C-alpha positions as a Python dict, from the first residue, in 0.01 Angstrom:
ca = {
    (1, 'G'): (0, 0, 0),
    (2, 'G'): (84, 380, -15),
    (3, 'A'): (127, 631, 268),
    (4, 'S'): (-96, 547, 572),
    (5, 'G'): (-186, 214, 435),
    (6, 'A'): (-345, 349, 122),
    (7, 'S'): (-338, 159, -190),
    (8, 'T'): (-143, 271, -498),
    (9, 'H'): (-207, 114, -831),
    (10, 'W'): (64, 71, -1103),
    (11, 'T'): (-8, -8, -1464),
    (12, 'V'): (265, -222, -1661),
    (13, 'E'): (201, -201, -2034),
    (14, 'A'): (416, -482, -2166),
    (15, 'K'): (258, -510, -2515),
    (16, 'G'): (475, -399, -2815),
    (17, 'A'): (825, -290, -2846),
    (18, 'S'): (845, -31, -2555),
    (19, 'P'): (714, -151, -2241),
    (20, 'S'): (601, 116, -1984),
    (21, 'V'): (506, 179, -1628),
    (22, 'R'): (275, 443, -1510),
    (23, 'V'): (97, 541, -1192),
    (24, 'G'): (-273, 472, -1204),
    (25, 'A'): (-522, 179, -1266),
    (26, 'P'): (-573, 76, -1615),
    (27, 'D'): (-927, 101, -1782),
    (28, 'K'): (-907, -273, -1854),
    (29, 'A'): (-634, -513, -1751),
    (30, 'D'): (-550, -870, -1886),
    (31, 'C'): (-382, -960, -1555),
    (32, 'T'): (-409, -786, -1224),
    (33, 'I'): (-149, -864, -944),
    (34, 'T'): (-211, -751, -588),
    (35, 'I'): (104, -768, -344),
    (36, 'G'): (234, -544, -63),
    (37, 'D'): (515, -319, -83),
    (38, 'T'): (745, -531, 132),
    (39, 'D'): (678, -843, -57),
    (40, 'L'): (720, -664, -384),
    (41, 'L'): (1043, -563, -294),
    (42, 'A'): (1131, -898, -179),
    (43, 'L'): (1016, -1040, -510),
    (44, 'A'): (1204, -776, -716),
    (45, 'S'): (1518, -842, -528),
    (46, 'G'): (1511, -1223, -559),
    (47, 'K'): (1449, -1284, -180),
    (48, 'L'): (1092, -1412, -255),
    (49, 'S'): (990, -1624, -543),
    (50, 'G'): (664, -1567, -738),
    (51, 'M'): (545, -1912, -661),
    (52, 'S'): (610, -1884, -287),
    (53, 'A'): (442, -1537, -290),
    (54, 'Y'): (140, -1688, -464),
    (55, 'M'): (104, -2004, -266),
    (56, 'S'): (132, -1833, 71),
    (57, 'G'): (-117, -1570, -19),
    (58, 'K'): (116, -1278, -21),
    (59, 'M'): (41, -1229, -389),
    (60, 'K'): (-304, -1252, -544),
    (61, 'L'): (-380, -1279, -916),
    (62, 'K'): (-684, -1197, -1135),
    (63, 'G'): (-682, -1272, -1495),
    (64, 'S'): (-421, -1456, -1712),
    (65, 'M'): (-185, -1690, -1496),
    (66, 'G'): (54, -1683, -1812),
    (67, 'L'): (93, -1314, -1819),
    (68, 'A'): (149, -1302, -1433),
    (69, 'Q'): (439, -1573, -1478),
    (70, 'K'): (611, -1294, -1714),
    (71, 'I'): (646, -1050, -1419),
    (72, 'G'): (972, -1219, -1350),
    (73, 'F'): (1104, -1125, -1689),
    (74, 'L'): (994, -761, -1634),
    (75, 'M'): (1169, -739, -1295),
    (76, 'A'): (1495, -919, -1397),
    (77, 'P'): (1806, -705, -1399),
    (78, 'P'): (1951, -672, -1760),
    (79, 'K'): (2203, -923, -1825),
    (80, 'S'): (2546, -830, -1915),
    (81, 'K'): (2661, -842, -2261),
    (82, 'L'): (3022, -946, -2161),
}
C-alpha cells in the first residue's frame, strides 16, 4: 500500500516493443496482481519467489496466470553482454 496503508495502483503495459510503467489503474487489465510493498521488494530482489508468494497468499492474481508468470522477466535485472 501507499502512505497510511492506502493502496496505490501501478499499470505495467508490456505489449509491443516499448513496455511502460505508470501510476494509476488501467481501464481494462488482462492480469491483475495484488501484493504488498514489502513482499514486492522481496520478489524484485529475489528473496521471495513468485510461486512462494502466490502459494502463501502474499500475492493474489486475477486474470491470465500465463501473463502473471512473465512478471519475473519484467523485474529481472538486465543481463550483462560481456
